[in-house]
MIDREN-195136 format. One line per field, with one value per residue: x, y, z of N, C-alpha, C in turn. Coordinates in steps of 0.2 Angstrom, whole numbers, plus 5000, padded with zeros to 4 digits. Layout:
// MIDREN-195136
n_x <- (X;...)
n_y <- (Y;...)
n_z <- (Z;...)
ca_x <- (X;...)
ca_y <- (Y;...)
ca_z <- (Z;...)
c_x <- (X;...)
c_y <- (Y;...)
c_z <- (Z;...)
This chain:
// MIDREN-195136
n_x <- (5617;5617;5604;5602;5600;5603;5601;5587;5583;5587;5580;5567;5567;5564;5551;5546;5550;5541;5528;5530;5531;5543;5550;5561;5558;5562;5563;5550;5544;5550;5544;5531;5531;5535;5523;5513;5517;5516;5502;5498;5501;5492;5481;5475;5472;5460;5446;5447;5437;5439;5446;5457;5463;5468;5477;5486;5491;5497;5508;5515;5519;5527;5538;5542;5547;5558;5566;5569;5578;5582;5589;5601;5594;5595;5589;5582;5586;5579;5582;5578;5586;5593;5583;5583;5596;5594;5586;5594;5606;5603;5601;5612;5624;5632;5632;5636;5646;5649;5650;5645;5647;5658;5670;5676;5689;5689;5689;5690;5677;5674;5676;5676;5687;5693;5698;5694;5678;5663;5650;5632;5622;5617;5607;5611;5614;5614;5609;5605;5603;5598;5604;5616;5618;5622;5620;5625;5615;5607;5612;5606;5593;5585;5574;5569;5560;5549;5540;5537;5542;5552;5564;5565;5569;5560;5556;5554;5566;5575;5582;5584;5579;5569;5565;5562;5557;5566;5576;5578;5589;5590;5602;5608;5622;5632;5628;5619;5604;5588;5574;5561;5550;5539;5535;5521;5516;5518;5527;5543;5554;5571;5583;5599;5613;5606;5595;5584;5576;5568;5556;5555;5543;5528;5521;5505;5500;5507;5515;5531;5545;5562;5570;5584;5591;5584;5567;5554;5537;5524;5511;5503;5486;5477;5471;5481;5492;5505;5521;5534;5550;5562;5577;5572;5555;5542;5532;5516;5504;5490;5487;5495;5503;5519;5534;5550;5563;5577;5591;5607;5616;5608;5600;5587;5572;5561;5545;5534;5518;5509;5497;5482;5484;5494;5502;5513;5524;5534;5550;5548;5535;5526;5512;5508;5497;5495;5489;5486;5498;5504;5518;5529;5542;5554;5564;5575;5568;5555;5540;5535;5523;5520;5513;5516;5522;5521;5528;5540;5547;5547;5551;5563;5562;5557;5568;5572;5581;5576;5577;5572;5572;5585;5600;5618;5625;5616;5613;5626;5627;5616;5620;5632;5629;5622;5631;5642;5653;5664;5661;5672;5675;5686;5697;5692;5683;5668;5652;5639;5624;5612;5597;5594;5583;5575;5575;5583;5589;5592;5602;5612;5630;5642;5650;5643;5633;5641;5647;5636;5632;5644;5643;5632;5634;5647;5657;5672;5675;5685;5686;5692;5696;5686;5683;5677;5683;5680;5681;5684;5682)
n_y <- (5358;5342;5330;5320;5304;5307;5321;5322;5314;5321;5333;5328;5325;5337;5339;5329;5333;5344;5338;5331;5342;5348;5358;5372;5390;5398;5388;5383;5395;5395;5383;5386;5396;5389;5381;5391;5396;5385;5383;5394;5390;5380;5387;5389;5376;5362;5362;5354;5343;5338;5343;5337;5330;5341;5346;5335;5336;5348;5346;5336;5343;5352;5344;5340;5352;5354;5344;5347;5356;5371;5380;5393;5407;5418;5430;5428;5419;5407;5400;5386;5377;5384;5384;5370;5370;5378;5370;5358;5363;5368;5356;5348;5355;5355;5341;5332;5328;5333;5335;5347;5354;5357;5350;5351;5354;5364;5363;5370;5373;5369;5384;5392;5400;5397;5405;5408;5404;5414;5417;5418;5434;5441;5444;5459;5475;5493;5504;5521;5536;5554;5560;5555;5542;5525;5509;5493;5481;5466;5451;5439;5442;5451;5459;5476;5485;5499;5509;5522;5527;5518;5507;5490;5473;5460;5450;5457;5461;5474;5488;5502;5516;5530;5545;5557;5565;5560;5558;5543;5531;5516;5506;5495;5485;5481;5465;5463;5462;5467;5469;5481;5488;5501;5516;5517;5504;5499;5488;5485;5478;5478;5478;5473;5485;5497;5510;5517;5531;5539;5547;5545;5546;5548;5563;5571;5574;5568;5553;5551;5544;5541;5534;5525;5514;5498;5492;5483;5487;5485;5494;5500;5503;5519;5535;5545;5551;5540;5542;5539;5545;5547;5547;5548;5548;5554;5544;5541;5534;5527;5514;5500;5488;5487;5487;5496;5500;5509;5511;5520;5516;5512;5515;5520;5522;5510;5506;5494;5488;5479;5477;5488;5505;5517;5533;5542;5555;5564;5573;5583;5586;5577;5566;5549;5536;5520;5503;5487;5475;5483;5492;5505;5514;5526;5538;5549;5553;5553;5545;5529;5516;5499;5482;5469;5453;5453;5446;5443;5454;5455;5444;5443;5446;5435;5426;5422;5425;5433;5433;5442;5443;5449;5458;5453;5463;5469;5458;5456;5468;5466;5454;5458;5467;5459;5449;5456;5459;5464;5465;5463;5466;5460;5470;5471;5460;5454;5455;5442;5446;5441;5440;5434;5423;5417;5408;5408;5402;5413;5410;5403;5399;5411;5404;5393;5400;5407;5396;5391;5402;5402;5390;5393;5405;5404;5411;5415;5415;5422;5421;5431;5435;5449;5452;5449;5442;5444;5434;5429;5413)
n_z <- (5381;5387;5387;5400;5410;5423;5424;5423;5433;5444;5442;5443;5457;5463;5460;5467;5480;5481;5482;5494;5502;5505;5498;5496;5499;5488;5478;5477;5472;5460;5454;5454;5444;5433;5432;5430;5418;5410;5410;5403;5390;5388;5386;5373;5370;5368;5379;5395;5403;5416;5430;5437;5427;5420;5429;5429;5416;5416;5425;5418;5407;5413;5418;5405;5401;5410;5406;5393;5380;5373;5359;5355;5346;5332;5337;5349;5364;5372;5386;5393;5399;5409;5419;5423;5428;5439;5447;5448;5454;5466;5472;5470;5472;5483;5487;5476;5462;5445;5427;5426;5438;5452;5463;5480;5477;5467;5453;5437;5425;5407;5398;5409;5419;5434;5449;5462;5469;5470;5482;5481;5484;5500;5515;5519;5525;5530;5542;5544;5553;5552;5563;5564;5569;5566;5560;5558;5550;5556;5548;5550;5553;5543;5541;5544;5556;5558;5570;5571;5583;5587;5581;5576;5574;5564;5573;5585;5592;5598;5590;5589;5598;5593;5598;5592;5577;5563;5548;5540;5533;5524;5517;5505;5501;5486;5482;5492;5501;5508;5519;5523;5534;5534;5544;5542;5540;5527;5516;5511;5499;5497;5484;5478;5480;5483;5490;5502;5508;5521;5532;5550;5556;5546;5538;5540;5527;5517;5512;5510;5501;5497;5483;5478;5466;5467;5471;5478;5482;5494;5497;5511;5512;5512;5515;5514;5502;5495;5490;5479;5477;5464;5454;5442;5436;5447;5458;5462;5474;5482;5489;5485;5475;5468;5458;5457;5447;5448;5445;5444;5435;5424;5409;5410;5420;5428;5431;5437;5438;5450;5457;5460;5458;5449;5447;5437;5436;5426;5426;5417;5418;5412;5413;5417;5419;5427;5425;5433;5428;5419;5413;5415;5407;5409;5402;5394;5384;5388;5394;5392;5390;5392;5391;5402;5409;5425;5434;5429;5433;5446;5453;5459;5472;5478;5477;5464;5450;5436;5419;5405;5389;5388;5385;5384;5390;5399;5407;5413;5421;5430;5436;5441;5451;5460;5464;5467;5458;5445;5428;5415;5398;5387;5376;5359;5359;5354;5359;5359;5349;5352;5363;5380;5389;5404;5420;5436;5451;5465;5474;5469;5466;5459;5450;5445;5437;5428;5421;5414;5406;5398;5391;5383;5376;5370;5375;5385;5402;5415;5432;5444;5459;5462;5449;5433;5419;5402;5388;5370;5364)
ca_x <- (5617;5614;5598;5604;5596;5604;5597;5580;5582;5587;5574;5561;5567;5561;5544;5545;5550;5535;5523;5531;5531;5550;5553;5562;5554;5564;5561;5543;5542;5552;5540;5525;5532;5534;5516;5509;5519;5513;5495;5497;5502;5486;5474;5473;5470;5453;5444;5448;5432;5442;5452;5463;5467;5472;5483;5491;5494;5502;5514;5518;5522;5533;5543;5545;5551;5564;5571;5570;5583;5581;5595;5601;5592;5598;5586;5581;5588;5574;5586;5575;5591;5594;5578;5585;5602;5592;5584;5600;5611;5600;5601;5618;5630;5636;5633;5639;5651;5647;5654;5642;5649;5665;5671;5680;5696;5688;5691;5686;5674;5676;5673;5676;5694;5691;5703;5690;5671;5660;5644;5627;5621;5613;5604;5616;5612;5616;5604;5608;5599;5601;5608;5623;5618;5624;5619;5625;5609;5609;5611;5601;5586;5583;5569;5569;5553;5548;5533;5537;5546;5558;5566;5566;5568;5553;5555;5554;5572;5576;5588;5586;5573;5570;5559;5560;5556;5572;5576;5581;5591;5592;5606;5610;5628;5632;5628;5615;5596;5585;5567;5560;5543;5539;5530;5514;5515;5520;5532;5548;5560;5577;5587;5606;5615;5600;5594;5578;5576;5561;5555;5554;5536;5526;5517;5498;5499;5510;5520;5536;5551;5566;5573;5590;5592;5578;5563;5547;5533;5517;5509;5497;5480;5476;5469;5486;5496;5511;5525;5541;5554;5568;5581;5568;5549;5539;5527;5511;5499;5486;5488;5496;5510;5523;5541;5553;5570;5580;5598;5610;5620;5604;5598;5580;5568;5556;5540;5530;5512;5506;5490;5481;5485;5500;5503;5520;5525;5541;5553;5546;5528;5522;5509;5505;5494;5496;5484;5489;5500;5507;5525;5531;5549;5555;5570;5576;5563;5549;5538;5532;5520;5519;5510;5521;5521;5524;5532;5547;5551;5546;5553;5569;5561;5556;5574;5573;5584;5572;5580;5567;5575;5590;5607;5623;5627;5611;5614;5632;5625;5612;5624;5637;5626;5620;5637;5647;5659;5664;5663;5677;5675;5692;5696;5691;5678;5661;5647;5633;5618;5606;5595;5593;5578;5575;5574;5588;5588;5597;5607;5618;5636;5643;5653;5637;5630;5646;5647;5630;5633;5649;5640;5627;5637;5653;5662;5676;5675;5690;5684;5698;5693;5680;5683;5676;5686;5676;5685;5682;5685)
ca_y <- (5354;5335;5327;5313;5301;5310;5327;5321;5311;5327;5337;5325;5326;5344;5338;5324;5337;5348;5334;5330;5348;5349;5363;5379;5395;5399;5382;5383;5400;5393;5378;5390;5400;5384;5379;5396;5396;5379;5385;5399;5386;5376;5391;5388;5369;5361;5362;5348;5344;5335;5347;5333;5329;5347;5347;5330;5338;5353;5343;5333;5349;5355;5339;5340;5358;5353;5339;5350;5361;5375;5382;5400;5409;5425;5435;5427;5412;5405;5394;5382;5374;5387;5382;5364;5372;5381;5364;5354;5366;5368;5349;5345;5359;5353;5334;5328;5330;5331;5339;5354;5357;5355;5348;5356;5355;5370;5362;5374;5370;5372;5391;5396;5399;5399;5406;5407;5405;5419;5415;5423;5439;5439;5449;5464;5482;5497;5509;5527;5542;5560;5563;5552;5535;5521;5502;5487;5477;5459;5446;5433;5445;5452;5464;5481;5487;5505;5510;5529;5529;5514;5502;5483;5467;5457;5446;5461;5463;5481;5490;5509;5521;5537;5549;5563;5564;5561;5555;5536;5528;5509;5505;5488;5486;5476;5458;5463;5463;5468;5471;5487;5490;5508;5518;5516;5497;5497;5484;5486;5474;5482;5474;5475;5491;5501;5513;5520;5536;5540;5550;5540;5547;5552;5568;5570;5576;5564;5548;5551;5540;5542;5527;5524;5507;5494;5490;5481;5490;5484;5500;5500;5507;5524;5542;5549;5548;5537;5545;5537;5550;5544;5552;5549;5551;5553;5539;5542;5529;5527;5508;5496;5484;5488;5487;5501;5499;5516;5511;5526;5514;5509;5520;5521;5520;5506;5505;5489;5488;5472;5478;5495;5510;5521;5539;5544;5562;5565;5580;5588;5587;5572;5561;5543;5531;5513;5498;5481;5472;5487;5494;5512;5515;5533;5540;5556;5554;5553;5539;5525;5511;5493;5477;5464;5448;5457;5441;5444;5460;5455;5437;5443;5446;5428;5422;5420;5429;5432;5436;5442;5446;5454;5457;5451;5469;5470;5453;5458;5473;5463;5449;5462;5470;5453;5445;5461;5458;5469;5461;5467;5463;5462;5474;5467;5455;5456;5451;5440;5450;5437;5441;5428;5423;5411;5409;5404;5403;5418;5407;5399;5403;5414;5399;5390;5404;5408;5390;5391;5407;5400;5385;5395;5410;5402;5415;5412;5419;5421;5424;5432;5440;5452;5454;5443;5444;5441;5433;5425;5406)
ca_z <- (5387;5385;5392;5403;5415;5430;5424;5424;5440;5449;5441;5446;5464;5465;5460;5473;5486;5481;5484;5501;5506;5506;5494;5499;5496;5481;5474;5477;5468;5453;5452;5452;5438;5428;5432;5427;5411;5406;5410;5398;5384;5387;5385;5367;5369;5369;5386;5398;5408;5422;5433;5439;5421;5418;5433;5427;5410;5418;5428;5413;5403;5417;5417;5399;5401;5414;5402;5386;5378;5367;5356;5353;5339;5331;5340;5356;5366;5378;5388;5398;5402;5415;5424;5425;5432;5445;5451;5449;5458;5473;5475;5469;5472;5489;5488;5471;5457;5439;5423;5427;5445;5454;5470;5484;5474;5463;5446;5433;5419;5401;5397;5415;5422;5441;5454;5468;5468;5474;5483;5480;5489;5506;5519;5522;5525;5535;5544;5546;5555;5551;5569;5564;5572;5561;5563;5553;5552;5556;5542;5552;5554;5537;5541;5549;5556;5562;5572;5572;5589;5588;5576;5579;5569;5564;5579;5591;5595;5598;5586;5591;5599;5590;5600;5588;5569;5559;5541;5541;5527;5524;5511;5504;5497;5481;5485;5498;5500;5515;5519;5527;5536;5535;5549;5541;5539;5521;5516;5505;5498;5494;5480;5479;5478;5483;5497;5503;5513;5524;5539;5555;5556;5540;5539;5539;5520;5512;5514;5504;5502;5491;5481;5473;5465;5465;5477;5478;5487;5495;5501;5515;5509;5516;5512;5513;5496;5496;5485;5478;5473;5461;5449;5436;5438;5454;5458;5467;5474;5488;5491;5479;5475;5462;5458;5454;5446;5446;5446;5441;5429;5419;5405;5411;5426;5426;5436;5435;5443;5451;5459;5462;5452;5450;5443;5436;5434;5424;5427;5412;5419;5408;5418;5414;5424;5425;5428;5434;5422;5414;5415;5413;5406;5409;5400;5392;5378;5391;5398;5387;5394;5389;5395;5403;5414;5431;5438;5427;5436;5454;5456;5462;5479;5480;5477;5458;5445;5429;5413;5400;5383;5390;5382;5389;5394;5404;5412;5417;5426;5435;5440;5445;5458;5465;5466;5469;5454;5439;5421;5410;5392;5384;5369;5353;5360;5352;5363;5354;5349;5354;5370;5383;5394;5408;5427;5439;5458;5466;5479;5465;5466;5452;5445;5441;5432;5422;5417;5410;5401;5394;5387;5378;5372;5367;5378;5390;5408;5420;5438;5448;5465;5461;5442;5428;5412;5397;5382;5365;5364)
c_x <- (5614;5609;5600;5599;5597;5601;5590;5578;5582;5582;5568;5561;5564;5554;5542;5545;5544;5529;5524;5532;5538;5554;5555;5558;5555;5562;5554;5541;5544;5547;5533;5525;5532;5526;5512;5511;5516;5505;5493;5497;5496;5480;5471;5471;5463;5452;5445;5443;5434;5447;5458;5467;5471;5478;5489;5495;5499;5508;5518;5522;5528;5539;5546;5550;5558;5569;5572;5575;5581;5588;5595;5598;5596;5596;5585;5583;5583;5578;5582;5580;5593;5589;5580;5591;5599;5590;5590;5605;5609;5601;5608;5625;5635;5637;5636;5643;5649;5651;5651;5644;5655;5665;5675;5687;5696;5691;5687;5683;5676;5672;5674;5683;5693;5697;5700;5683;5668;5652;5639;5626;5617;5610;5609;5613;5614;5610;5607;5602;5602;5605;5615;5623;5618;5624;5620;5620;5611;5607;5606;5594;5583;5577;5569;5562;5553;5541;5532;5541;5552;5558;5568;5567;5561;5551;5554;5560;5574;5583;5590;5579;5575;5564;5557;5560;5563;5571;5581;5583;5593;5596;5609;5617;5627;5632;5624;5608;5594;5578;5566;5552;5543;5534;5523;5512;5516;5526;5536;5553;5565;5581;5594;5608;5610;5599;5587;5578;5569;5561;5553;5546;5533;5521;5509;5496;5501;5515;5525;5542;5555;5570;5579;5591;5585;5574;5557;5543;5526;5515;5503;5492;5479;5474;5475;5491;5503;5515;5532;5545;5560;5571;5577;5561;5547;5533;5523;5506;5495;5488;5489;5502;5513;5531;5544;5560;5573;5587;5602;5614;5615;5601;5591;5577;5562;5551;5535;5524;5509;5499;5489;5482;5491;5500;5510;5520;5533;5544;5550;5538;5523;5519;5506;5502;5494;5490;5488;5491;5504;5514;5527;5539;5550;5562;5570;5571;5556;5547;5534;5529;5519;5516;5516;5519;5525;5529;5539;5551;5550;5549;5559;5568;5559;5562;5575;5576;5580;5575;5575;5570;5580;5597;5612;5625;5622;5612;5620;5631;5621;5616;5630;5635;5625;5626;5643;5654;5658;5666;5667;5677;5682;5692;5696;5686;5671;5656;5641;5627;5612;5604;5593;5587;5578;5575;5580;5587;5594;5602;5612;5624;5637;5646;5648;5634;5635;5647;5642;5630;5638;5647;5636;5629;5643;5659;5666;5676;5681;5688;5690;5696;5687;5679;5682;5678;5682;5680;5682;5685;5688)
c_y <- (5347;5334;5321;5311;5305;5317;5326;5318;5317;5332;5334;5325;5332;5343;5334;5328;5341;5344;5332;5336;5350;5355;5369;5384;5397;5394;5382;5389;5398;5388;5382;5394;5395;5382;5385;5397;5391;5380;5389;5395;5382;5380;5390;5380;5368;5360;5355;5348;5342;5339;5343;5331;5335;5348;5342;5332;5344;5351;5339;5338;5351;5350;5339;5346;5357;5349;5342;5355;5365;5378;5390;5402;5416;5430;5434;5420;5411;5399;5391;5378;5377;5385;5375;5365;5374;5375;5360;5357;5366;5361;5346;5348;5357;5345;5330;5332;5328;5335;5346;5357;5355;5354;5353;5358;5361;5368;5366;5371;5373;5379;5395;5395;5402;5400;5405;5409;5411;5417;5420;5428;5436;5445;5454;5471;5486;5502;5515;5532;5548;5563;5559;5545;5531;5514;5498;5482;5470;5455;5441;5436;5446;5457;5469;5484;5494;5506;5518;5531;5524;5509;5495;5479;5464;5453;5450;5464;5470;5483;5497;5512;5527;5541;5554;5561;5565;5557;5548;5534;5521;5508;5498;5489;5481;5469;5458;5464;5464;5470;5476;5487;5497;5510;5517;5509;5495;5493;5485;5481;5478;5477;5476;5482;5497;5505;5516;5525;5539;5543;5545;5541;5551;5558;5566;5571;5571;5559;5547;5548;5542;5536;5528;5516;5504;5492;5488;5484;5487;5489;5499;5505;5513;5530;5546;5547;5545;5539;5542;5542;5546;5549;5553;5552;5550;5549;5540;5537;5530;5520;5503;5492;5485;5488;5493;5500;5506;5516;5517;5523;5511;5515;5523;5519;5516;5504;5499;5488;5481;5473;5485;5499;5515;5527;5541;5551;5563;5572;5585;5589;5582;5567;5555;5539;5524;5509;5492;5477;5476;5490;5501;5512;5523;5534;5547;5558;5554;5547;5535;5519;5505;5488;5472;5459;5451;5452;5441;5449;5460;5449;5438;5443;5439;5423;5419;5426;5428;5436;5436;5446;5451;5452;5455;5457;5470;5465;5454;5463;5470;5458;5453;5465;5464;5450;5450;5460;5464;5465;5466;5463;5465;5466;5469;5461;5458;5452;5449;5445;5447;5439;5434;5429;5417;5413;5405;5406;5408;5416;5403;5403;5406;5409;5396;5394;5405;5402;5389;5396;5405;5395;5388;5401;5409;5407;5412;5417;5417;5425;5425;5438;5443;5455;5448;5446;5440;5440;5429;5418;5404)
c_z <- (5385;5390;5394;5408;5422;5430;5426;5431;5445;5448;5444;5454;5466;5465;5466;5479;5487;5484;5491;5505;5508;5502;5498;5496;5489;5476;5472;5472;5461;5450;5450;5446;5432;5427;5428;5419;5407;5405;5404;5391;5383;5386;5379;5365;5370;5377;5389;5404;5415;5425;5435;5433;5419;5422;5431;5421;5411;5420;5423;5408;5407;5417;5410;5398;5404;5409;5395;5386;5372;5365;5355;5346;5338;5334;5348;5358;5373;5381;5394;5402;5409;5421;5427;5430;5439;5450;5453;5454;5465;5476;5475;5471;5478;5489;5483;5467;5450;5434;5423;5433;5446;5461;5474;5481;5469;5456;5442;5427;5413;5400;5403;5418;5429;5446;5461;5467;5472;5475;5481;5486;5495;5510;5522;5520;5530;5536;5547;5548;5553;5557;5569;5566;5565;5563;5557;5555;5552;5550;5544;5552;5547;5536;5546;5549;5560;5563;5573;5578;5590;5582;5579;5573;5569;5570;5585;5594;5593;5594;5588;5593;5596;5592;5596;5581;5566;5552;5542;5534;5528;5517;5511;5500;5491;5484;5491;5496;5508;5514;5524;5528;5538;5541;5548;5540;5532;5521;5510;5505;5494;5490;5482;5477;5478;5490;5497;5509;5515;5531;5544;5557;5550;5542;5538;5531;5515;5515;5509;5506;5496;5490;5476;5472;5463;5471;5475;5483;5488;5500;5505;5513;5514;5512;5510;5507;5498;5489;5485;5474;5470;5457;5443;5438;5445;5453;5464;5468;5481;5492;5486;5480;5468;5463;5454;5453;5444;5448;5442;5435;5423;5415;5406;5418;5424;5432;5433;5441;5444;5453;5461;5456;5454;5445;5443;5433;5432;5426;5423;5413;5416;5414;5414;5420;5422;5429;5429;5428;5417;5417;5412;5412;5405;5407;5398;5387;5381;5394;5393;5392;5389;5394;5396;5408;5420;5435;5436;5430;5443;5457;5460;5470;5482;5478;5470;5453;5438;5424;5407;5394;5384;5386;5387;5393;5400;5409;5416;5422;5432;5439;5444;5451;5463;5468;5468;5465;5448;5433;5417;5404;5388;5377;5363;5353;5358;5355;5358;5355;5352;5361;5373;5388;5398;5416;5430;5447;5460;5471;5475;5466;5459;5447;5441;5436;5426;5418;5412;5404;5396;5389;5381;5374;5368;5370;5383;5396;5413;5426;5443;5453;5463;5453;5438;5421;5407;5390;5377;5366;5357)
């Protein structure tokens, strides 16, 4: 990607919006990630006695990061260009036309054959009770709240009264997301193609939920254990914040701890405990633990897709769930072995993302209804 005056102007607009208090929530989260990343780079630098000087230097580094471009290496591609894309798309995708975007005439970009664009996912979910009640939840609301006897939206609007204890299930489709407040006050963010099943009132002995897919949990502290059952390990906590990725089409279950403590028990009886900043990966070989930047695995709930050394196959599965598309690699096509890392806003259209992937990988993408055909160029 070329570095042009327009690119820098539009990127600078985000910084101006921040100072004027005009950033959207996802833009603000992305800016905070830049700020944190630049702060880490300065840790090894000589101390700056003036805090304002440090802040000015951080912002200078952020601006340089926006305007800079890294190229693919044989092992890892750290594409800071996708961060610029996140900013520019949020500012330009409706208002302007350039070689990176298209007007209402739907002109396809080099590397992307476009039949019709696909928007990003949104707040979509269904709510089902064990007695058969089924409700399509409001896209405008976005959060379902349970107090043990009734279900409402966050603003108090009634959804359903439930006088007796039943099992409730909230399910997001592909290209959907939703938030759930459990009967004990714990907060859950459901990612696309996920479901959580829980009783309308927890017992006195355990707060147990069942998860398929991915969710971020902020568990309300209490003496009663909170347990997340997955197809992989069982996760037990008292009060903490953590992310669980347990999709059936992924080869492992991933638990990332933000704060508090977590104990995982595998089906074979292996037990591992996590401290904040640690991640457990459970598969057929057992449970292994590693240290990670937790933001890389939780930023999706703040409106950011974070790719951290991911292969194209992993990226295709993640984008497929969020945009409800199927990536089909043509026979004979060999995907690049390089892994990709970077951040992009989750509200981008699929075309904008495919355009960027085409530029960086040299692949050709054909978007036709809900199928993305991947070809060599």
